[in-house]
DSSP file (Angstrom, degrees, kcal/mol; ACC not computed):
  #  RESIDUE AA STRUCTURE BP1 BP2  ACC     N-H-->O    O-->H-N    N-H-->O    O-->H-N    TCO  KAPPA ALPHA  PHI   PSI    X-CA   Y-CA   Z-CA
    1    1 A X    > >       0   0    0      0, 0.0     5,-2.2     0, 0.0     3,-0.7   0.000 360.0 360.0 360.0 -43.7    0.0    0.0    0.0
    2    2 A X  G > 5 +     0   0    0      1,-0.2     3,-1.8     3,-0.2     5,-0.0   0.862 360.0  58.8 -66.2 -33.7    2.8    2.4    0.9
    3    3 A X  G 3 5S+     0   0    0      1,-0.3    -1,-0.2     2,-0.1     0, 0.0   0.759 103.5  54.0 -64.9 -23.1    4.5    1.6   -2.4
    4    4 A X  G < 5S-     0   0    0     -3,-0.7    -1,-0.3     2,-0.1    -2,-0.2   0.317 129.5 -97.8 -92.2   7.3    1.3    2.8   -4.1
    5    5 A X  T < 5S+     0   0    0     -3,-1.8     2,-0.4     1,-0.3    -3,-0.2   0.587  79.9 134.7  91.8  10.8    1.5    6.1   -2.3
    6    6 A X      < -     0   0    0     -5,-2.2     2,-0.4    23,-0.0    -1,-0.3  -0.784  51.7-135.4 -96.2 135.6   -0.9    5.3    0.5
    7    7 A X        -     0   0    0     -2,-0.4     2,-0.4     2,-0.0    -5,-0.0  -0.732  30.6-150.9 -80.7 135.7   -0.2    6.2    4.1
    8    8 A X        -     0   0    0     -2,-0.4     2,-0.4     2,-0.0    -1,-0.0  -0.871  21.2-168.5-117.8 146.0   -1.1    3.3    6.3
    9    9 A X        -     0   0    0     -2,-0.4     2,-0.5     2,-0.0     8,-0.0  -1.000  14.7-159.7-123.2 128.8   -2.3    2.8    9.9
   10   10 A X        +     0   0    0     -2,-0.4     2,-0.3     6,-0.0    -2,-0.0  -0.942  13.3 176.1-115.3 127.4   -2.2   -0.7   11.2
   11   11 A X        -     0   0    0     -2,-0.5     3,-0.1     1,-0.1    -2,-0.0  -0.963  29.5-153.1-131.0 147.2   -4.3   -1.7   14.2
   12   12 A X  S    S+     0   0    0     -2,-0.3     2,-0.3     1,-0.1    -1,-0.1   0.505  83.9  18.6 -93.8  -6.7   -5.0   -5.0   16.0
   13   13 A X  S  > S-     0   0    0      1,-0.1     4,-2.1    33,-0.0     5,-0.1  -0.967  80.2-106.5-153.9 165.9   -8.4   -3.9   17.3
   14   14 A X  H  > S+     0   0    0     -2,-0.3     4,-2.5     2,-0.2     5,-0.2   0.903 119.9  53.5 -62.4 -41.7  -11.1   -1.4   16.7
   15   15 A X  H  > S+     0   0    0      1,-0.2     4,-2.3     2,-0.2    -1,-0.2   0.913 109.2  48.0 -60.3 -44.0  -10.1    0.5   19.8
   16   16 A X  H  > S+     0   0    0      2,-0.2     4,-2.6     1,-0.2    -1,-0.2   0.884 109.6  53.5 -65.3 -38.1   -6.6    0.7   18.6
   17   17 A X  H  X S+     0   0    0     -4,-2.1     4,-2.3     2,-0.2    -2,-0.2   0.922 109.5  48.4 -61.5 -43.8   -7.8    1.9   15.2
   18   18 A X  H  X S+     0   0    0     -4,-2.5     4,-2.4     2,-0.2    -2,-0.2   0.913 111.5  49.6 -63.6 -42.2   -9.8    4.7   16.9
   19   19 A X  H  X S+     0   0    0     -4,-2.3     4,-2.8     1,-0.2     5,-0.2   0.921 111.0  49.6 -62.4 -44.1   -6.8    5.7   19.0
   20   20 A X  H  X S+     0   0    0     -4,-2.6     4,-2.4     1,-0.2    -2,-0.2   0.904 111.2  49.3 -62.0 -41.8   -4.5    5.9   16.0
   21   21 A X  H  X>S+     0   0    0     -4,-2.3     4,-1.2     2,-0.2     5,-0.8   0.920 114.7  44.3 -64.3 -43.6   -7.0    8.0   14.1
   22   22 A X  H  <5S+     0   0    0     -4,-2.4    -2,-0.2     1,-0.2    -1,-0.2   0.912 116.6  46.0 -66.1 -43.0   -7.4   10.4   17.0
   23   23 A X  H  <5S+     0   0    0     -4,-2.8    -2,-0.2     1,-0.2    -1,-0.2   0.858 119.2  39.1 -70.3 -36.5   -3.7   10.6   17.7
   24   24 A X  H  <5S-     0   0    0     -4,-2.4    -1,-0.2    -5,-0.2    -2,-0.2   0.559  92.3-143.1 -94.2  -8.9   -2.6   11.0   14.1
   25   25 A X  T  <5 +     0   0    0     -4,-1.2     2,-0.3    -5,-0.2    -3,-0.1   0.916  46.9 147.5  46.6  56.4   -5.4   13.3   13.0
   26   26 A X      < -     0   0    0     -5,-0.8     2,-0.4    -6,-0.1    -1,-0.2  -0.809  46.3-127.4-116.6 158.2   -5.6   11.8    9.5
   27   27 A X        -     0   0    0     -2,-0.3     2,-0.4     2,-0.0    27,-0.0  -0.842  26.6-126.1-102.4 147.1   -8.5   11.3    7.2
   28   28 A X        -     0   0    0     -2,-0.4     3,-0.1     1,-0.1    -7,-0.0  -0.722  21.2-174.5 -94.9 139.7   -9.2    7.8    5.8
   29   29 A X  S    S-     0   0    0      1,-0.4    30,-0.6    -2,-0.4     2,-0.3   0.731  76.8 -14.2 -94.5 -31.8   -9.5    7.1    2.1
   30   30 A X  E     -a   59   0A   0     28,-0.1    -1,-0.4     2,-0.0     2,-0.4  -0.976  59.3-132.6-162.8 164.1  -10.4    3.4    2.7
   31   31 A X  E     -a   60   0A   0     28,-2.1    30,-2.6    -2,-0.3     2,-0.5  -0.992  12.4-166.1-127.1 132.2  -10.5    0.7    5.3
   32   32 A X  E     +a   61   0A   0     -2,-0.4     2,-0.3    28,-0.2    30,-0.2  -0.977  20.1 164.8-116.2 131.0   -9.2   -2.8    4.9
   33   33 A X  E     -a   62   0A   0     28,-2.6    30,-2.7    -2,-0.5     2,-0.1  -0.998  38.2-116.7-145.2 147.5  -10.2   -5.4    7.5
   34   34 A X  E     -a   63   0A   0     -2,-0.3     9,-0.3    28,-0.2    30,-0.2  -0.465  30.0-126.9 -69.0 154.4  -10.3   -9.1    8.1
   35   35 A X  S    S+     0   0    0     28,-2.1     8,-2.3     1,-0.2     2,-0.8   0.948  96.8  54.8 -69.8 -48.4  -13.8  -10.4    8.5
   36   36 A X  B     +C   42   0B   0     27,-0.3     6,-0.2     6,-0.2    -1,-0.2  -0.775  57.1 149.9 -95.3 112.5  -13.0  -12.2   11.8
   37   37 A X        -     0   0    0      4,-1.3     2,-0.3    -2,-0.8     5,-0.2   0.796  66.0 -30.9-107.7 -44.0  -11.5   -9.9   14.4
   38   38 A X  S    S-     0   0    0      3,-2.4    -1,-0.4   -25,-0.0   -25,-0.0  -0.909  72.1 -79.5-160.0-176.7  -12.7  -11.4   17.8
   39   39 A X  S    S+     0   0    0     -2,-0.3     3,-0.1     1,-0.2    -1,-0.0   0.811 130.0  28.4 -65.3 -28.4  -15.5  -13.2   19.3
   40   40 A X  S    S+     0   0    0      1,-0.1     2,-0.4    -3,-0.0    -1,-0.2   0.478 118.2  55.7-112.7  -4.5  -17.6  -10.1   19.6
   41   41 A X        -     0   0    0      4,-0.0    -3,-2.4     3,-0.0    -4,-1.3  -0.987  53.7-178.5-134.8 138.0  -16.3   -8.0   16.7
   42   42 A X  B  >  -C   36   0B   0     -2,-0.4     4,-2.4    -5,-0.2    -6,-0.2  -0.834  43.1-102.1-125.7 171.6  -16.0   -8.5   13.0
   43   43 A X  H  > S+     0   0    0     -8,-2.3     4,-2.6    -2,-0.3     5,-0.2   0.825 118.6  55.4 -63.5 -33.6  -14.6   -6.4   10.2
   44   44 A X  H  > S+     0   0    0     -9,-0.3     4,-2.3     2,-0.2    -1,-0.2   0.942 111.1  44.2 -64.8 -46.6  -18.1   -5.3    8.9
   45   45 A X  H  > S+     0   0    0      2,-0.2     4,-2.6     1,-0.2    -2,-0.2   0.900 113.3  52.1 -63.2 -40.6  -19.0   -4.0   12.4
   46   46 A X  H  X S+     0   0    0     -4,-2.4     4,-2.5     2,-0.2    -2,-0.2   0.925 110.3  47.2 -64.0 -44.4  -15.6   -2.3   12.7
   47   47 A X  H  X S+     0   0    0     -4,-2.6     4,-2.7     2,-0.2    -1,-0.2   0.922 112.6  50.0 -63.4 -43.1  -15.9   -0.5    9.4
   48   48 A X  H  X S+     0   0    0     -4,-2.3     4,-2.7     1,-0.2    -2,-0.2   0.923 111.6  48.3 -60.7 -43.9  -19.5    0.6   10.2
   49   49 A X  H  X S+     0   0    0     -4,-2.6     4,-2.6     2,-0.2    -2,-0.2   0.907 112.5  47.8 -65.3 -41.1  -18.4    1.9   13.6
   50   50 A X  H  X S+     0   0    0     -4,-2.5     4,-2.3     2,-0.2     5,-0.2   0.912 112.1  50.1 -65.1 -41.5  -15.4    3.8   12.1
   51   51 A X  H  X>S+     0   0    0     -4,-2.7     4,-2.4    -5,-0.2     5,-1.5   0.929 111.8  48.1 -59.6 -45.5  -17.7    5.2    9.4
   52   52 A X  H  <5S+     0   0    0     -4,-2.7    -2,-0.2     1,-0.2    -1,-0.2   0.913 112.1  49.0 -61.9 -43.8  -20.2    6.3   12.1
   53   53 A X  H  <5S+     0   0    0     -4,-2.6    -1,-0.2     1,-0.2    -2,-0.2   0.891 117.9  39.8 -62.8 -39.9  -17.5    7.9   14.2
   54   54 A X  H  <5S-     0   0    0     -4,-2.3    -1,-0.2     2,-0.2    -2,-0.2   0.755 102.8-132.6 -82.5 -25.7  -16.0    9.8   11.2
   55   55 A X  T  <5S+     0   0    0     -4,-2.4     2,-0.3     1,-0.3    -3,-0.2   0.819  70.0 101.4  78.6  31.5  -19.4   10.6    9.8
   56   56 A X  S   <S-     0   0    0     -5,-1.5     2,-1.9    -6,-0.2    -1,-0.3  -0.998  79.0-117.1-150.0 142.8  -18.5    9.6    6.3
   57   57 A X        -     0   0    0     -2,-0.3     2,-0.3    -3,-0.1    -9,-0.1  -0.572  41.7-172.7 -81.0  79.0  -19.1    6.5    4.1
   58   58 A X        -     0   0    0     -2,-1.9   -28,-0.1   -11,-0.2    -7,-0.1  -0.565  30.0-106.8 -74.0 132.3  -15.5    5.5    3.7
   59   59 A X  E     -a   30   0A   0    -30,-0.6   -28,-2.1    -2,-0.3     2,-0.3  -0.309  41.9-161.7 -59.2 143.2  -15.0    2.7    1.2
   60   60 A X  E     -a   31   0A   0     19,-0.4    21,-2.6   -30,-0.2     2,-0.4  -0.946  16.7-160.8-131.5 152.4  -14.2   -0.6    2.9
   61   61 A X  E     -ab  32  81A   0    -30,-2.6   -28,-2.6    -2,-0.3     2,-0.5  -0.999   9.8-155.3-130.2 128.2  -12.7   -4.0    1.9
   62   62 A X  E     -ab  33  82A   0     19,-2.9    21,-2.8    -2,-0.4     2,-0.5  -0.897   5.7-153.9-103.4 131.4  -13.2   -7.2    3.9
   63   63 A X  E     +ab  34  83A   0    -30,-2.7   -28,-2.1    -2,-0.5     2,-0.3  -0.895  30.4 152.4-101.2 130.4  -10.6   -9.9    3.6
   64   64 A X  E     - b   0  84A   0     19,-2.3    21,-2.3    -2,-0.5    -2,-0.0  -0.998  50.0-153.6-156.2 155.2  -11.9  -13.4    4.3
   65   65 A X  S    S+     0   0    0     -2,-0.3     2,-0.3    19,-0.2    19,-0.1   0.395  70.3 110.7-101.7  -3.7  -11.5  -17.1    3.6
   66   66 A X        +     0   0    0      1,-0.1    -2,-0.1    -3,-0.0    19,-0.0  -0.552  38.1 174.5 -75.5 130.7  -15.2  -17.6    4.3
   67   67 A X        +     0   0    0     -2,-0.3    -1,-0.1    17,-0.0     2,-0.1   0.270  30.3 132.5-119.4   9.7  -17.3  -18.5    1.2
   68   68 A X     >  -     0   0    0      1,-0.1     4,-2.3     4,-0.0     5,-0.2  -0.379  60.9-129.7 -66.2 141.2  -20.7  -19.2    2.8
   69   69 A X  H  > S+     0   0    0      1,-0.2     4,-2.3     2,-0.2     5,-0.2   0.871 106.7  54.5 -59.4 -39.3  -23.5  -17.4    1.1
   70   70 A X  H  > S+     0   0    0      2,-0.2     4,-2.2     1,-0.2    -1,-0.2   0.921 110.1  45.1 -62.2 -45.0  -24.8  -16.0    4.3
   71   71 A X  H  > S+     0   0    0      2,-0.2     4,-2.2     1,-0.2    -2,-0.2   0.904 113.2  50.0 -68.0 -41.0  -21.5  -14.3    5.2
   72   72 A X  H  X S+     0   0    0     -4,-2.3     4,-2.5     2,-0.2    -1,-0.2   0.879 111.3  48.9 -65.9 -37.5  -21.0  -13.0    1.7
   73   73 A X  H  X S+     0   0    0     -4,-2.3     4,-2.8    -5,-0.2    -1,-0.2   0.897 108.9  53.8 -66.8 -39.9  -24.5  -11.5    1.7
   74   74 A X  H  X S+     0   0    0     -4,-2.2     4,-0.8     2,-0.2    -2,-0.2   0.918 112.2  44.3 -58.0 -45.7  -23.8  -10.0    5.2
   75   75 A X  H ><>S+     0   0    0     -4,-2.2     5,-1.2     1,-0.2     3,-0.7   0.928 113.5  50.6 -65.0 -46.9  -20.7   -8.3    3.8
   76   76 A X  H ><5S+     0   0    0     -4,-2.5     3,-1.7     1,-0.2    -2,-0.2   0.898 106.4  54.2 -60.5 -43.0  -22.5   -7.2    0.6
   77   77 A X  H 3<5S+     0   0    0     -4,-2.8    -1,-0.2     1,-0.3    -2,-0.2   0.733 100.5  62.0 -66.1 -21.0  -25.4   -5.6    2.5
   78   78 A X  T <<5S-     0   0    0     -4,-0.8    -1,-0.3    -3,-0.7    -2,-0.2   0.559 113.6-117.9 -80.7  -7.3  -22.9   -3.6    4.5
   79   79 A X  T < 5S+     0   0    0     -3,-1.7   -19,-0.4    -4,-0.3     2,-0.3   0.835  71.9 124.1  76.8  32.0  -21.7   -1.8    1.3
   80   80 A X      < -     0   0    0     -5,-1.2    -1,-0.3   -21,-0.1   -19,-0.2  -0.896  60.6-114.0-121.9 155.3  -18.2   -3.1    1.4
   81   81 A X  E     -b   61   0A   0    -21,-2.6   -19,-2.9    -2,-0.3     2,-0.4  -0.450  27.1-142.5 -80.5 158.5  -16.1   -5.0   -1.1
   82   82 A X  E     -b   62   0A   0    -21,-0.2     2,-0.4    -2,-0.1   -19,-0.2  -0.975  14.0-172.5-125.9 140.1  -14.9   -8.5   -0.4
   83   83 A X  E     -b   63   0A   0    -21,-2.8   -19,-2.3    -2,-0.4     2,-0.4  -0.999  20.5-135.2-127.7 133.3  -11.6  -10.2   -1.3
   84   84 A X  E     -b   64   0A   0     -2,-0.4   -19,-0.2   -21,-0.2     2,-0.2  -0.700  39.3 -81.4 -90.4 138.4  -11.0  -13.9   -0.7
   85   85 A X  S    S+     0   0    0    -21,-2.3     2,-0.1    -2,-0.4    -1,-0.0  -0.498 107.7  60.7 -71.3 142.6   -7.8  -15.0    0.8
   86   86 A X  S    S-     0   0    0     -2,-0.2     2,-0.4    -3,-0.0    -2,-0.1   0.397  81.3-159.0 -83.0 132.4   -5.1  -15.5   -0.4
   87   87 A X        -     0   0    0     -4,-0.1     2,-0.4    -2,-0.1    -2,-0.1  -0.698   2.0-156.8 -88.9 130.6   -5.0  -11.8   -1.5
   88   88 A X     >  -     0   0    0     -2,-0.4     4,-2.4     1,-0.1     3,-0.4  -0.836  22.8-122.9-106.3 146.0   -2.6  -10.8   -4.3
   89   89 A X  H  > S+     0   0    0     -2,-0.4     4,-2.6     1,-0.2     5,-0.2   0.871 110.7  51.7 -56.2 -42.9   -1.3   -7.3   -4.7
   90   90 A X  H  > S+     0   0    0      1,-0.2     4,-1.9     2,-0.2    -1,-0.2   0.875 110.6  48.6 -66.6 -35.0   -2.6   -6.9   -8.2
   91   91 A X  H  > S+     0   0    0     -3,-0.4     4,-2.3     2,-0.2    -1,-0.2   0.904 111.8  49.2 -68.7 -40.7   -6.1   -7.9   -7.1
   92   92 A X  H  X S+     0   0    0     -4,-2.4     4,-2.7     1,-0.2     5,-0.2   0.903 109.8  52.3 -63.6 -40.9   -6.0   -5.5   -4.2
   93   93 A X  H  X S+     0   0    0     -4,-2.6     4,-2.4    -5,-0.2    -1,-0.2   0.903 108.7  50.5 -60.7 -42.3   -4.9   -2.8   -6.5
   94   94 A X  H  X S+     0   0    0     -4,-1.9     4,-1.8     2,-0.2    -2,-0.2   0.938 111.6  47.1 -61.5 -48.3   -7.8   -3.5   -8.8
   95   95 A X  H  X S+     0   0    0     -4,-2.3     4,-2.5     1,-0.2     5,-0.2   0.930 112.5  49.4 -59.9 -47.0  -10.3   -3.3   -6.0
   96   96 A X  H  X S+     0   0    0     -4,-2.7     4,-1.9     1,-0.2    -1,-0.2   0.898 109.3  51.9 -63.0 -39.6   -8.8   -0.1   -4.6
   97   97 A X  H  < S+     0   0    0     -4,-2.4    -1,-0.2    -5,-0.2     4,-0.2   0.872 111.6  48.5 -63.0 -35.0   -8.9    1.5   -8.0
   98   98 A X  H >< S+     0   0    0     -4,-1.8     3,-0.7     1,-0.2    -2,-0.2   0.909 115.5  41.2 -70.7 -43.1  -12.6    0.6   -8.3
   99   99 A X  H 3< S+     0   0    0     -4,-2.5    -2,-0.2     1,-0.2    -1,-0.2   0.711 111.5  55.8 -82.5 -17.8  -13.7    1.9   -4.9
  100  100 A X  T 3<        0   0    0     -4,-1.9    -1,-0.2    -5,-0.2    -2,-0.2   0.370 360.0 360.0 -96.1   6.8  -11.6    5.0   -4.9
  101  101 A X    <         0   0    0     -3,-0.7    -1,-0.2    -4,-0.2    -2,-0.1   0.481 360.0 360.0 -69.2 360.0  -13.1    6.3   -8.2
């Protein structure tokens, strides 16, 4: 991502992501998250919460190995893109170019 000119913030939890955003006073162009984050939090919920906090519909990408129709529909209804693991750089670049238009 940095090689493509994007500044990155890496967080291990939603709370850490919020702290980094507050501390660094940056605006987000997009959010990439794994689907499974913890027993009580997933990437869809985390993206929604960050969007709500910021007050802006920031594009999101969920990374997952899950292929169940229910999970994919859940991701789709949240208005975020999905990429199946294993993620390749050229595929990620394509998705980012599509959502950042």
